[in-house]
N, C-alpha and C positions, 0 to 999 in steps of 0.2 A: 286694223291697228297699224298706226303708222310707224315708222322706224324711230329708234331712239334718237335724241338730238346730237350726243356726242359722247364719248368716252369720258366720264366725270373723272375717274382716278383709276390707279392700279393698286389695290391693296397688297402690302408686303408684311408678312410677319416678321417681328424682329424680338430679340431678348431684351434689349436695352436701347431706347432712343439715344439716350447721353453717348453711347459708344457708336452707334451707326449713324447719327446725324452728320459728323464731320466729314464722311466720305460723300455724302450727297451735297453738302453746302461747300466744302473746300475743293474735293477732287473732282466732282462733276460740275460745280458752280451753280447748282439750283438754288433758287431763293425760297427760304423757309418762310411760309405765310403765316404759320401759327400752329400752336399745340392745344390739345383739348382733352379732356377726360370724357368718355363716352359711357355712362353708367350702366345703359341697358346693355352692352357687350362687355363690360369691365375690362376696357381697354384705355389706354392714353394713345392720341392719335398725333402725328405731326404730318402736315400737308406742305408739300414741297411743288411749287408752281413750274410747270414744264409746258409751253405753249398755252393751248386752250384747256388743258387738262393738268391733272396732278398726280403725284407720288403720294399715297397715304402709307405711312409706316405705322405698324400696329404693334405697342407694347402691352402684353397682359398684365392686368392689375391682380390677379388671382389665380390660383391653379383651376379654378372653376370655369374661367374665361373661355369662351370658344377658340380663341387665339390660343391659349395655352394648351389646349387638347390638339389642336391643328399640330402645335410644334412638337407636342409628344409623339405624333405618329410621323410627321413629315419634316420635321426641323424647320429652321428658318427658311423664308422665301416667299414667291408669289403665293398670295392667300386667294385673291378674287380680283375681277374686273367689274368696274362700276359703270353703269350706263346712266346719264342724265335723260329722264323721261318728263313728261308734263302731267300725267295722271297715274300716279303709282299703285292707287287703289283700284282704279279701273283696269290697269294692266293685270295686277294680280288676279282680279276676278275673273277676266278673260283667259288667262293662261289657265287658272284652275278649272274654267268649263272646260277647255281645250284639253285637259287630263295631263297638263304638264306638273310634274313633282315641284312642290314647293317647301321651303323652310318656313317662310312666313305667308299664311293667306290673307292677313290684314297688315298694313303699314305700321311701323313702329319708329320711335324717335331716333334719329342717328346724327353724326356731327355735322355742324354747321346749320343745325335747325332744319335739316332734311327729313323728310319721311323716306324710310327706306323698306326695302321686302327682299329678301334673298330667294333665288330660285335653287332647287337641290342639284347639287353637281349631276346626279344621275341623268337629269333633263339634258345637259349639254356635254355629254362624254367626259364626265370627269371635272369640266370647268365651272367653278362657282361664280355665278353673276349675281351681282347687285343691282336694284333699281332704285335709283336716288330722285328724288323730287325736291327741289331747292325752292325756297321761299320766293317769292316775285319780288325783284328789287322795286321800290317806288320812288 
């Protein structure tokens, strides 16, 4: 299995995009690429460009959202690191065969029409990693 292509984004859990975005855009000078609702995760996300990667701000849309549950335990802050990969389904299958604990054994829909899958934080010393496969640009 080859290494991931790059860090796609760093996910940061926030209570309010409206209150948080000005720090990133005005104080840090990052470009807001866009916002989107990801129904499968019950979150609204805002993507901010930084070099080849992005910061992904995640605001929960319900108390049942995984982000809301995360913030109940840990508060706002870094939630996950996402890797850009070419074959998320193949990687998840290989990792499962290798005994790596997974949250998703098969890919699901994520932001920007990506296929995503999360590794369980137990697999990486408490760090939550996301694998993202983005649609090929034509």
